[in-house]
N, C-alpha and C positions, 0 to 999 in steps of 0.2 A: 504493500500500500504506500509506504514511504517513497519507494522507487517511482511509482506512478505519479505521485504528487511532484517529485523532483523533476521528472521528465516534462510534466505539464508546465511547471513554473519556468523551466529552461526554455521551452518552446515559446511561451509568452514573452520572455525577455528578448529572445532573438527576433521574434516577430515585431516587437515594439521598437526595435532600433534600426530596421531597414528603412531606406528611402529618406533618411534625414541626417543632417550633420549636427553632431552635438558640439556646441561651442565651448561650454564649460559646465562643470558640475560642482556643487558645493553642499557638503554634508553639514547641516546646522544642528546636529544632535548635541554637540558639546556646548554650543552657544545658546540654543533655545530649547533644547531637549525635544519638544514636540512643536512642529509648526502647524498652527491652526489654520492659517490662511496667508495668501500672498496677494498683493495689489501692486499696481504701478502708479507712481506719482506723475504729475504733469511734466516733470523734467526727465522722466524716463527711468528713475531709480525703482528697484523692486523693494517694496516694503513687506517685511515678513513679521508676523506676530506669533509668539510662542509662549510656552510655559515659563520661560526665563527671560522675558523681555521683548522689546520691539527693536528691529534693526532695519537698515537700508543697505542694499547691495548695488554696486555698479552694474547696470544691465549689460554692459559689453564684456566685462571681465569676471563678474561674480565676486569681486573684492568687497569686503564689508567696509562701508563708508562711516557708519556710526552705529552704536548699539546702546540703547537705553535699557538698563537692567531692571529699572523700577516698574516700567510699563508692561506688566505681565498679563497674558491672556486677554488681550483687548477684544471686545465684541466686534466681529466683522461688520455687523449691520450699522455700527456707528461711524465707520470710515466714510469720510466725505472729502473728495478732492475739491479744492476751491478753483473754479474754472479760470484758466489763463494765468494762474499764479503758482509758484513753487511751494504752495502751502497745502496742508490737509488737516482735517479735524478728526479727532477720535474722542471717545469717552472711556475713562479709566475708573474702575472701582477698586480702591485699595482694600486690604484686609480689614483695616480699621479706618472709619471715616466715610464721608459722603462721596458719591460719584463726582468725578471731576471732568470737565470738558477742556480739551487741550487743542491748541493750534500749533503745529510744528512746521518748521522749514525743512522740506524733504531733502534738501541738498546737504545740510549739515546737522540735522537733528535738533537744532535749537528750538526750545519751547518759547514761542513768541507771545502766547497768551495762555494763562492757566486760571481757571475759575477757583481753584483751591477750595476753601471751605464755604464759598458762596453758594455752590450748588447750581450754578448757571449751566444750561444746556443750550447749544446752538440749534435753532430750528431752520433758519434760512439766512441768506445774505444777498446784498446788492452791491456790486462794484461800481463806484463812481470814478471812472477813469480820469475825467478832467479835474477832479478835486484830489486825486491820489488817496482815496478813502474807501474802505469797505464798511458798509452798514450791516452789522450782524444783528439778527433778531434772536433774543435770548429768552429762556424761561427760567425763573427761579421758583420752583414748585409751580404754582399757577400764576405767578406774577410775570407779566410781560416786561421785557427790557429792550432797549435799543442801544447798541454800542457803536460808536464811531472809532474806527481803527485806522491809524495812519500807516500807509504803505511805505512812505519815505523814511519814517522814523521807527517803524516796527513797534509801535506802542499804542496804547489806548488813549484816545482823546477825551472821551467821556462816555458815561453810561447813564441813561435816564429811564424812569419808570413810565410804563404805558398801560397801567391798569391790569386787570386779571383776565386770564384766558379760560376757555372751557377745558375739560380734561382730555379732549381729543388730541390737541397739539402736544400734550405732555408725552404721548406715546409715539409720535411720528417725527421722523427726521426729514429735513428738506421740504417742509410745508410752511409757507409764509402765513403769518397771521395778519399781514397788512393787506387790506382790500383795495386801497387807493393810494397812489404815490410811490416813491417820494416825489413831491412837487416843490420846486424852489421858486420863491417869489422875489420881487425886486429888492427887498431888504434882507435877502439871505435867510429868510425864514424857511424852514423845512416843514411842509404840510403833509400829514398822513391821515388816512381814513381807516379806522379799524371798527368794523361792525357799526355800532350806532354812535361812535365817538370820532371827533376830529381833534387832532393835536397840531399845534404850531410850535416848533422847536427852534430855538436859536442855534444855528448850525455851528457857531464858533465854540460855545460852551455847553450845549446840550440842555440848557434850561428851557422849560416849557413857558412860552410867552402867553399863550392862551389855549383854552380847551372848550369845546362845545359838545354837549351830549343831547341826543334826541331820543324819543321814545321808540322809534323804529330805525331799522338799518339804513345807513347812508348808501344810496343806490348809485349816485353820480356825484363826482367831485372834480370840477374842472376849473383851472386857473387861467385867466386871460391877462397877459402882460400888456395888452392894448389899453386896458383901463384899470389894471391892478385890482381886479375883483375876483373873488372866489365864489363859484356857483355850486350850490348844494341841492341835490335832489334826495328827498327822504321817501322811503318805501311807503306807498299808499297815502302819501300826502297830496293834497290838492293845490299845493303852492310850491314854486321854486324859490329857494332862498338865495340871497346874495350877501356875502360877508366881506368886510374889509380884512384882507389877509394879515395886515400888520397888527390889528387890535382885536379881531374877532367880532367887531360890531356888525349887527344886522343892518344892512343898508338896502334891503329889498324895497323897491317901489310897490305900490298897492295893486298893480294890475297884472302881475305874473301868476295868475291862477291857472291851474291845470284842470282839464275836463275829464281826464282819465288817469291811468297809472303811468308814472314816469318810466321811460325806457332808457334814455341816455341824453346827455348834453355833450356836444362836441363842436370844436371849432372848424370853420371852413377855411379855404385858402386866403380869403380876404380878411380874416380876423373876426368875422361875425360868429355868433354861436347858434347852432341848430339845436332846438329843443324838441326831442322826440318823445311822444307819449302815445299810449294805446289809441287815443281818439284823434290823433293827427300830429302834425309838426309845424313849427313856426320858426322865425328867425328873430334872434334878440340883437338889437342894436347896442353895441358895447358903449356907445357915447351916452345913451340915455337909459340903458338897461330896460327898455320897453320893447314889446313885440313890433316888428316892422309891418306885419300884415294884420289887417282887421280881423280876418278869419284864418284859423289854422287849416292847413290842407288835410283832408280826411281820406283815409283809405282803410279798408277792412283789415283787421288783424295786423296793423302796422308793427313792424319789427325792426326795420333798419332803414336808414337814409344815407345815401352815398353822394357826397358833393361831386359835381363834374362841371366842366366848362360849358356843356350843353344844357345844364340845368341840374336839378336834384333828382336822383333816382330813389323813389320810395318803394319799398318791398314789404308786402304783407304776406305773412306766412301762417298757413294752417295745415293740419295733417293731410287733408284731402284736397284742399283748394288754396291757391296763392294768387297774389295780384302784384303787378309791377306798373308803376306810373312814372312818367317824366314830368317834372314840375318846373315852371319858370322861376327865375329869381324874384318875381313879384308874387309868387304863390298861386299862379294860375296853372291849371292842368293843360299840358301839351298833348298828352295821350295817356291812356291806361289800358291794361289788358289783363285777362284772367289766365292763370296757368294751372294746369292739372297737377295735383300732388303738392308735396312740401318742397318749396324752392329753397333748398339748404345752401345754395351758393349763387351769388349774382355779382357781376363785376362789369364795369365799362370797358369796351374795346374800341378800336378805331371805327368799326362798322356798326356798333350798337351795343346793347346791353346783353351780355352773355349770361344765361342762367342755366342751372342744372337743378332739376327737381327729381322727386322719387318716381315721376311718371314720364316726363319728357324734358328735352333740352333744346334750346335754339338761341338765336340772336335776334333781338328786337331792334329794328333800325331807329335812329334818333328822330326821323321825320314824322313817322306815323305809328311807330310801335309795331310794325308788321314783321313777320318772320323773314329773316334773311336766308336761312337754309330752306331748300325746297321741301325737305321732309324733316320731321322731328328725329332727334337722336334720343333713344331711350336708355338711360342708365339706371339700373336698379340698385347699384352700389356706387361708391365714390370711385371714379375711373382712375387708373394709373396714368400718370402724365409725364411726358418729357418733351424735349424740343430737338427736332432734326435740323442740325446746323447747315447741312448740305442742301436740303430741300427748303429750308426756311419755313418749316411748318411745325405746329404743335401736334404731337402724337398722343392719342387717347386710347386706352384699352380697357374694356370691361365686358364681362359676360360673353366671352369667346369672340368678341369683335374688336377690330382695330380701325381707328379713324385718323385721318390727317386733316388738320384744321389750319387754313391759311389766314393768319392774322391780318394780312393786307387786304385780301378780297372778301374775307368773311365766309368763304366756301368751305364745306366739309365733305370729305369723300370717304366711303367705306373701302379700305384696302385689304382687310383680312376678315374672313367670316368663318364661323364654326371652327375656331382655333382650339385644338385640344392640347392642354398643358397637364403635365403629370401632377395628379393629386391637387389640382386647383379647382376650387368651387367659387360660387358667386360671393360668398362671405370671406374668402381669402383676401387679406389686406395687401394686395400687390402694390409695389411701387415700380416705376420705370426709370431706366437710365439709357441715354443715347451712347452707343458704342460706335465711334467714328469708323466708317467704312464697312461696318458689319450689320447694324440694325439696332434693335431695342431690347435691352435686358429687362425682363420682367421677373421680379424677385421678391422674396420675403427672406427672413433669416434661415429658412429651410428649403426654399425653392430657388431654382435658377433655370430660366428659359430665355432663348434668344429668338426673337421674331424678326425676320428679315424685312427690308423695306417693301418687298413685293408680296408680303403676307405669308410666306412660308416659314415654318418652324425649323430652325437649324438644329436645335437640341432642346430638350426639356427634362429636368431631373428634380427629384424630391429626395431629401435626406432626412431620415427620422430624427427628431430632436433628441438631444441628450436629456432634456427635461422639458416639461410642458411649456409651450409658447402661447397658451391661451391668454396670458397676461398682455400680450402685444395687442390683441383685439380689444382687450379691456382698456388699454391706454387710448386707442382710437375712439372708443365709445365715450370715455371720460372727456376727451377733447371735443367731441361733438356736443356733449352735454354742456360744456362751458360755452360753446358757440350757440347754444339755445336749442339744440336738437334733443328732445327728450323721448324720442322713440327710436325704433330699430333701423339704423342705416349702417351697413357694414362698410369697412374700408379703412384706409390710412389717412390720418390728418396731414401727413407729409404731402399728399396730393393736393389738398386744399391750399397749402402754403405754396406749392409749385404753381398752381393756377393763378394765385394772387401775384406771384413774381412775374409770370408771363404777361399777365394783363397790364402790368406796370412797366413793361419793356425790359425786364431782367430775364434775358433768354438763357444766360449761363449762370448756374448756381453751384454751390458746393456739391449738391446731389448729382449733378451731371457727370462729374469726373471722379468723385471719391467714395462717398459712403453709403448712399442708398437708404439705409434705415438707421441713421444715427442722428443724434442731436449735436450740432457742432458749435463751438465757440470761435469767434474770430481771434486772430493773433493779437495778443494784448501786451502792452508794455507800460512801464512807468519810467518817466524821464523827469529829471529835476535840473534846475539851473536858473540863472538870472534872466535869461532871454532865450529866444529860439536858436540863436547862433551858438549858444554855450550850454547846451543841454547834455546831461550825462545819463546813460541808461542804467536804471537800477535793476531791471530784469525784463525779459521778453519771453513769453511762453505761449505755445499753442496747444490746445487740448481738444479731445473729442470723447463723447460718451457713446457706447455701443450696447446693443442687445446681444443676441446669441451669435451673430455673424459680424465679421469685420471685413472691410473692403479696402482694396487698393485701386489704383488707376486701371491696371490690367487684370488684376486677379481679385478673388473674393475668398475670405475664410469662412468656413461653415463648420460648426460643431455638430456631430451626429453620433447616434448610438447604433451599433451594428450587432445583430443577433448572429450567433454562431452555433452550429449544430454540435451538441454534446460538449460545448465549451461555454464559459461565462460570457455574457454580453461584454462588448468592448466599446469604449468611446474613442472617436477619432476626430482630429482636427484636420480638415481638408483645405488645401489651397487649390482653387479652381480657376482656370483660365476663362475669363468672361467671353472671349471671342469664340472659343471652341467648345467650352463645357467640359474640357478634359481635366481630370484631377492631376495636377502637376506634381504634387507632393502631399504627404500626409504624415501625421504623428499619431501614434497609438498611445492612449492613456490607460494605464493598468488599473488604477484605483476605481472602485465602484462609484464613488462620488468624487470625480477628479476636481482638483483645484488648480487652475491654470490662468495665465495671463497671455493675451496675444498682443504683441507690440507691432502694430502695422507700420510704424515709422521706420524701424530698423529691420522689419521683416523677420522677427524672431518670435518664438513661443517659449514661455517659461512655465515649467511644470513642478508642482509640489507633490513628490511621490513618497508614499509611505510616511507622510507627515514629518519628514526631516531632510529629505534629499531634494534640493532645488537644482533642476537641470535646465539649461538654455539650449534650444535647438534652432538652427538656421534653416529657414525654408529655401 
């Protein structure tokens, strides 16, 4: 029996090491005893947590950069990279004492913030690049705090109290308790809206200059620098309030009454404010703070107003029936039209208003609101979207059909029909990526298919997930709920963002060439100096967050679980060529619940094997 086990183990080890180049290997048993997890910081270092402390390794050599022996057995779920910066946050529970929240510099292990006995826990943050500050949202038990942290000085500027929170945020990391803001006014006041409270904070010292509390939740909070006024909409209130942002004084004129429920207040390009409520919308003149129109423009189930040079596009949304209208700057109807289904997306284009509903999609021309496309395009789920740079057309794919949409002429053509993709259903949240010279990559973290420009499928593959990816669909649904869609529409919110970019003339985005299903942060840096000609870089880091798959320009990483006859299941990390669908390389993970990091920048994979052996493989 022992011989059989030895042979099986030997076979697994041999199998696990073919087709890959091991760059380095580091046994951390003496340093950490057991490695609970590994992560990668924004500057590339591998962070390892174990029973005997926390350490960082150089991702290229495996050399230990720093080792903090006090920070033992850190909970993996508290690790939070701070986007664009060489910092990360963890929570540490000592044998004796309260749980501490720590911010560490990943490059040298320096603790730049320690809550110590205060018991603060970081919930979220906002980076203010132009001010060289991070605003951290903290909780001390149920007390909300806001901390200003200087990036240039690596120290706390101030911490101020923001009332009490519900128990929900006490348990969740990375969830903001701020509903509106931060908003900066002319006098350097920082305005925040939290549930039914508004706080004005002196940004220099953190002192609260004024506070306002209403009975109902603050639904809209908009600052106009044109007249230095703060516009406040309260849930179920029949009146829009206007405050002096410097003093908190109510300066509302008597005629800003609402006929329905407030939806939003937003500025247009000319500096006016558009007040949107369920019973209609109107324009507020910032010079007088009065309505410009005698009567608000009314449309059934009004949900959204989009300012445009041709006028204002009003969209009414209902589950079975929607409506779209074009309204002049004087509040007069130019045209309106009914739309079948819930119009979950509408945007102006050069040829008219493009809308996508649960029943039909088309473009309504600006002159009369008539259909531009000769026939409706029916999308039952959010279509995958990309842009063909050679043909200069938007490519849409949904429900086995591919369309090419010309933004210049407004024409749409069906170029692929009855397309069969491996294990793809209508509810599969596909995203698309243009592959120059080849076609369109249709993918999820577990699917890869290439649709050629003539409608042929070059390849289509599905890889069984190492763990459930149902959460990805959940993320899309949460995004739709935030967008106001409270019933079942399947798809990826990435596609809505892509449509918005295209309609605003941004034909190339990060999703075209890099990541597909990631959330990306821009390259961020901090520079200090007396003037623009004498600035010194403090740091500059780029980072991205990924789900189960990681992408490169020419290849994509996918993690999959493979069943083997009479042998245990094995997890694999595959590197797949986007143009051919061919598996170029793979790494086999021996552990049942593998802990790994994929470094797409340096094309490496780091694996925590047997909870003490860290190996780096070159793809």
